[in-house]
Structure formats: structure tokens, C-alpha cells
C-alpha positions in Angstrom: -0.1 0.0 0.0 1.2 3.5 -0.9 1.5 6.0 1.9 2.8 8.9 -0.1 3.9 9.6 -3.7 6.1 12.3 -5.0 6.2 12.9 -8.7 8.3 15.8 -10.3 7.1 17.1 -13.5 9.4 17.5 -16.5 9.0 18.4 -20.1 8.2 15.5 -22.4 6.8 15.4 -25.9 3.0 15.9 -25.8 2.4 12.4 -27.0 4.9 10.7 -24.5 4.4 9.7 -20.9 6.4 7.9 -18.3 4.6 6.6 -15.2 5.6 4.3 -12.3 3.1 2.9 -9.9 3.8 1.3 -6.5 2.1 -2.1 -6.2 3.1 -3.4 -2.7 5.9 -4.2 -0.3 5.7 -7.4 1.8 8.1 -8.6 4.5 8.5 -11.6 6.8 11.3 -12.6 9.1 13.5 -13.9 6.3 12.8 -11.8 3.2 11.4 -8.6 1.8 9.8 -8.0 -1.5 9.1 -4.8 -3.4 6.7 -4.6 -6.3 6.8 -1.6 -8.8 5.3 -1.3 -12.2 6.4 1.2 -14.9 4.9 2.2 -18.4 6.1 4.6 -21.1 4.8 5.9 -24.5 8.1 7.2 -25.5 9.7 6.1 -28.7 13.0 5.3 -27.0 13.8 3.2 -24.0 13.9 5.0 -20.6 16.3 4.0 -17.8 15.8 4.4 -14.1 17.7 3.5 -10.9 15.4 2.0 -8.3 16.9 2.7 -4.8 15.3 1.5 -1.6 15.9 1.6 2.1 14.5 -0.2 5.2 14.9 1.1 8.8 14.1 0.0 12.3 13.9 2.9 14.7 15.9 5.1 12.4 18.6 2.5 12.0 19.1 1.2 8.5 18.8 -2.6 8.3 18.8 -2.9 4.4 19.4 -0.8 1.4 20.1 -1.3 -2.3 19.6 0.0 -5.8 18.4 -1.8 -9.0 18.6 -0.7 -12.7 15.3 -0.5 -14.5 14.8 -0.2 -18.2 11.5 0.3 -19.9 11.4 -0.5 -23.6 9.9 2.0 -26.0 6.1 2.2 -25.8 6.1 -0.6 -23.3 5.8 -1.5 -19.5 8.0 -3.4 -16.9 7.4 -5.2 -13.7 10.0 -4.5 -11.1 10.3 -7.1 -8.3 13.1 -6.8 -5.7 13.1 -9.9 -3.5 16.1 -10.2 -1.1 16.8 -11.8 2.3 17.4 -9.8 5.4 21.0 -9.7 6.4 20.8 -7.8 9.7 17.3 -8.3 11.1 16.8 -8.5 15.0 14.6 -10.9 16.7 11.5 -10.2 18.8 8.8 -7.6 17.9 9.7 -4.5 15.9 8.5 -2.3 13.0 10.1 -2.0 9.6 9.7 1.4 7.7 11.2 2.5 4.5 10.6 3.6 0.9 11.8 3.4 -2.7 12.9 6.2 -5.1 12.9 5.9 -9.0 15.8 8.2 -10.2 15.8 8.9 -14.0 19.0 8.6 -16.0 18.0 11.7 -17.9 17.1 14.9 -16.2 14.2 15.5 -18.6 12.4 12.5 -17.2 10.2 12.5 -14.0 11.3 11.3 -10.6 9.2 9.2 -8.4 9.3 8.5 -4.7 7.2 6.0 -2.6 7.0 5.5 1.1 6.1 2.0 2.4 3.4 1.3 4.9 5.1 0.2 8.2 5.4 -3.5 8.5 5.1 -5.0 12.1 7.0 -8.2 12.5 7.6 -10.6 15.4 10.6 -12.8 14.6 11.9 -15.7 16.7 15.5 -15.5 17.9 17.5 -18.0 15.9 20.6 -17.8 18.2 21.5 -21.2 19.5 22.1 -20.6 23.1 20.7 -22.5 26.1 22.4 -21.8 29.5 21.7 -22.7 33.0 23.5 -21.9 36.3 23.8 -23.3 39.8 25.1 -21.7 43.0 27.3 -23.9 45.2 28.7 -22.8 48.6 30.4 -24.2 51.6 32.4 -23.0 54.6 35.5 -22.4 52.3 33.9 -20.4 49.4 31.5 -20.4 46.6 31.1 -21.5 43.0 28.7 -20.7 40.3 28.6 -23.5 37.7 27.3 -22.5 34.2 26.3 -25.2 31.8 24.6 -25.5 28.5 25.6 -24.4 25.0 26.2 -21.2 23.1 27.4 -20.0 19.8 28.5 -16.6 21.1 30.6 -15.3 23.9 28.6 -14.2 27.0 29.7 -11.8 29.7 28.8 -12.8 33.3 28.1 -10.5 36.1 27.2 -11.9 39.6 27.0 -11.0 43.3 27.1 -13.3 46.3 25.6 -12.2 49.6 25.5 -13.4 53.2 22.5 -11.8 54.7 22.1 -8.3 53.2 25.9 -7.9 52.7 27.5 -8.5 49.4 30.6 -10.5 50.1 31.8 -11.5 46.6 31.1 -10.2 43.1 32.4 -10.4 39.5 31.9 -8.3 36.3 32.6 -8.9 32.7 33.6 -12.6 33.3 33.8 -14.5 30.0 31.7 -17.5 29.2 33.3 -18.8 26.0 31.3 -20.0 23.0 31.1 -23.7 23.2 28.6 -26.5 22.2 29.1 -27.9 25.7 29.7 -25.1 28.2 31.0 -26.2 31.6 32.2 -23.1 33.3 33.0 -22.4 37.0 33.1 -19.0 38.5 34.5 -19.5 42.0 36.3 -17.9 44.9 37.2 -18.2 48.5 35.6 -16.2 51.3 37.7 -13.1 52.0 36.5 -13.2 55.6 35.7 -16.9 56.6 32.3 -17.0 57.9 31.4 -18.9 61.1 28.2 -20.1 62.7 24.8 -20.3 61.0 24.2 -18.1 58.0 22.5 -18.0 54.5 24.1 -17.6 51.2 22.2 -15.9 48.3 23.3 -14.9 44.8 22.3 -13.5 41.5 23.9 -14.0 38.0 23.3 -12.1 34.7 24.7 -13.5 31.4 24.7 -10.9 28.6 25.2 -11.7 24.9 27.3 -9.5 22.6 25.7 -6.1 21.5 23.6 -6.6 18.5 23.4 -10.3 18.9 20.0 -12.1 18.4 20.9 -14.3 21.4 18.8 -13.7 24.5 20.2 -12.6 28.0 20.0 -15.1 30.9 19.2 -13.9 34.5 19.4 -16.2 37.5 18.3 -15.7 41.2 19.7 -18.6 43.2 17.9 -20.4 45.9 19.3 -19.6 49.4 21.8 -22.0 50.8 21.9 -22.4 54.6 25.3 -23.2 56.1 26.6 -23.9 59.6 30.4 -23.5 59.7 32.9 -23.9 62.6 34.4 -20.7 63.9 38.2 -20.6 64.0 39.0 -18.5 67.2 42.4 -17.5 68.6 41.1 -18.4 72.0 43.8 -16.6 74.1 42.0 -17.9 77.2 39.2 -16.4 79.4 39.8 -14.3 82.5 37.7 -13.9 85.6 36.4 -10.5 86.8 39.4 -10.4 89.2 41.7 -10.7 86.3 40.1 -8.0 84.3 39.9 -5.3 87.1 43.5 -5.9 87.9 44.7 -5.7 84.3 43.1 -2.6 82.6 46.1 -2.6 80.2 44.9 -6.0 78.9 41.5 -4.6 77.9 41.0 -4.5 74.0 40.6 -1.2 72.4 37.1 -2.0 71.5 36.2 -1.8 75.2 37.1 1.8 75.5 33.4 2.3 75.8 31.4 -0.8 76.9 27.7 -1.1 77.0 26.3 -3.1 79.9 22.6 -3.3 80.7 21.6 -0.3 78.5 24.3 2.0 79.9 27.5 2.9 78.2 30.5 2.9 80.5 34.1 4.2 79.8 36.8 1.7 80.7 37.8 3.7 83.7 34.2 3.7 85.0 33.7 0.1 84.5 37.0 -0.8 86.3 35.9 1.4 89.2 32.6 -0.3 89.6 34.2 -3.7 89.4 36.4 -2.5 92.4 33.3 -1.4 94.4 32.3 -3.5 97.4 28.8 -4.5 96.3 27.7 -6.2 99.6 24.6 -8.0 99.0 23.7 -6.2 95.8 23.5 -8.8 93.1 23.6 -6.0 90.5 27.3 -5.8 91.2 27.7 -9.6 91.0 26.0 -9.7 87.5 27.9 -6.6 86.4 31.3 -8.0 87.2 30.6 -11.4 85.5 28.9 -9.8 82.5 31.8 -7.3 81.8 34.3 -10.2 82.1 32.5 -12.3 79.6 32.2 -9.5 77.1 35.9 -8.8 77.4 36.7 -12.5 76.9 34.7 -12.5 73.7 36.2 -9.3 72.4 39.7 -10.7 72.7 38.9 -13.7 70.5 37.5 -16.5 72.6 34.8 -18.7 71.2 31.4 -17.0 71.9 29.1 -19.7 70.6 28.3 -21.1 74.0 27.9 -17.7 75.8 26.4 -15.3 73.3 22.8 -16.0 74.2 23.5 -15.7 77.9 25.3 -12.4 77.4 22.2 -11.1 75.6 19.9 -12.3 78.3 22.1 -10.9 81.1 22.2 -7.5 79.4 18.4 -7.5 79.3 18.3 -8.5 82.9 20.5 -5.6 83.8 18.4 -3.2 81.7 15.3 -4.3 83.5 16.7 -4.3 87.1 19.7 -1.9 87.1 21.6 0.1 86.6 24.1 0.0 89.6 23.5 3.0 91.9 19.8 3.4 91.0 18.6 0.1 92.3 19.6 -2.9 94.6 18.8 -6.4 94.0 19.1 -9.0 96.9 18.9 -12.7 96.8 16.2 -13.3 99.3 12.6 -14.1 98.7 10.6 -15.8 96.1 9.9 -12.5 94.2 13.6 -11.5 94.0 14.8 -10.8 90.5 17.8 -12.9 91.4 15.8 -16.1 90.9 16.0 -15.4 87.2 19.4 -13.7 87.2 21.3 -16.3 89.2 21.3 -19.0 86.5 22.6 -16.4 84.0 25.3 -15.4 86.4 26.4 -19.0 87.0 26.8 -19.7 83.2 28.8 -16.4 82.9 30.9 -17.5 85.8 31.6 -20.9 84.3 32.5 -19.3 80.9 34.9 -16.8 82.6 36.6 -19.7 84.4 37.2 -21.7 81.2 34.6 -24.5 81.9 32.5 -24.0 78.7 33.6 -23.6 75.1 36.8 -21.6 75.7 39.8 -22.5 77.9 40.9 -20.3 80.8 44.0 -18.1 80.8 45.4 -20.3 83.4 44.9 -23.4 81.3 46.5 -21.8 78.2 49.5 -20.7 80.2 49.9 -24.2 81.8 50.1 -25.7 78.3 52.9 -23.3 77.3 
């Protein structure tokens, strides 16, 4: 169907005419065909150059020219049928037109615009890729399998919780009829305890390729890894209050029971005679346990107790504003004493971390 026709008038003999008519343009995902007819009543043959162009979103995807000769006082059918050489896949619209340019300036010029052709072409690229995330306590691996006839670029991110702990960009997945590629690495900081590993992978084909991209969101992997602690040995409250120089730098400010203490204030409270006040008893044991963890002792058996003791101190403390005694069924110490006993056992090296004395004896 003709959308627009442009004809320029030139001087011809009164009895002579030249006329071109656009019949149609058809297109599918493999070929295009242009059909134009021409007639003349001239006594000599007329020559034209038929030049056409096809575009997709202002990008030329096909163009060419064909010579046309109309014999004297005759007509001609011009059919241009060619395969596409650079057609994308998916849904798109092809636009274009054809111009009939005369060899002689005394002959008229014709121009036709094609009606837009909407196409939806399958992607012919032979690419089928799959991916799997593997993780253990040492590191991770993304295994990519399948086949591809083009080189893909891989971008991935591996997370533990909400924190990205490993990532890669522009990793090459080579063209291969039997892809078996591993993107792997070791954890920069070896994780310990219970945690969940998640990951995402994007595989991008070359620009202009008809091959599709592949995106993967991997199923979470739950791991429980042993913790490798320095375990320098635990110290009792008596050790820590007598050796402030041994306190780690992280303990310059120490939160105990919803109150933040400086190192000097915490040491001073540990030296106070608490008498029958069990807040002092809990404070001393809790400070010692926190310091023992901060210097690198295994916290796995005491972390929950430290948290519970902190809550207990928040509810019934702080020191100086309340007093907790051991007597009576309603005494808060009935819930606090089991926590204290666990803290005391940890500080004396009876749970998951050895005591300082035991470590020194081994040396």
C-alpha cells in the first residue's frame, strides 16, 4: 500500500508519458519483496535507478539499488526480492521507501513510502544456558552449563544476609557447544556459625546479537560453619579489674545493661564493694564475659547468655539506682542467678573456651 507519492514534472513530448506505480511491499522474518510497475509511451527506451531503504527505529537494516529499463512504448514489472542480512529478533516495526531516479534529467522522478510492517521474529541464536550456585564454609562456585554460539559476559553478586561478600563483572563465558564453566572464589573473611548465602547472575550476549540474555536468582543456601577462634583464654572479673592494660581497644566504651561505661568507670565499679547487691555480681561477670569474647575467645556457648544478662541488667539496674538482693521468692535474682552461673563458668574456662590459666599451663 502506498502511503505517499512524490512525482516531479518534466517536459516531455506531448504524446509521450512515463509513469511508475507502486504495487506493494511485503516482508517476513527472512525476506522482503518490493513490487513496482512502470509504463512509457516514449519512442525510445527509458532508464531508471530504483533505490530503496529499510529502517528499524531510524537504524538502516537494508538498502540497495536496481537498474530499471522500460522498452519504447512498453511497460515493466520490477520485483526486488532479497533476504534480510541484519534483522533483529523479537517484535519490531520496519519502515522505508523506494525512489525511482531517472538517468536523464528530462524524465520525471518518483518516490514512494512503504506502509510500516510489524514483525515478530523468533530468535535464531543457538544458546541455552543454566546456572547453579554452590557454597560451603570455604567459598562459593557458580557453575554455568549448556551451549552457546557466542561469547557471553557474566556479572554476579554473592551475599551473606544483606551484605555482598563477593562479586564479579565482565567474566567471559566462551562460545562452546558444551559449556561447563565455573566462577568460583574463597571467602575473603571466613564466615562462622549459621548463615544464609544468596546470589544473582546475569549472562549478557554481545551487543547486536540475536541471542537472549539469561538472568538467575539462586535459591538460598543455609550453612553452619565452625568458627576458628584465637582463644587466648578467658579471664575472671578479678583478672580484668587488675589488668586494665589488657582490655581490648574495642572496650574503651562498653555497654552493659543499657548503659555505656568508659573503661575507667567500668573498672571502678568492678572494684566497688557491692555487699549483698546482686547487680554488682551480675555486672562483674557480664563485663568479664564481654571482654573475653572481644579478645577472640569462642562466643558460641555464651552469646545468648550475654544477651539475656544484658536484658536483665536493663530491667533491674543500673548500679547505683537500684539494689537487687537474693532473698525471697519474688527476688529478680531467681531469674538472674542462672545467667550469672553460666557467665561465671565461661569466665573460668569451663565451657567452650579455655581459661587463661589453662592456656599458660600448656605453654
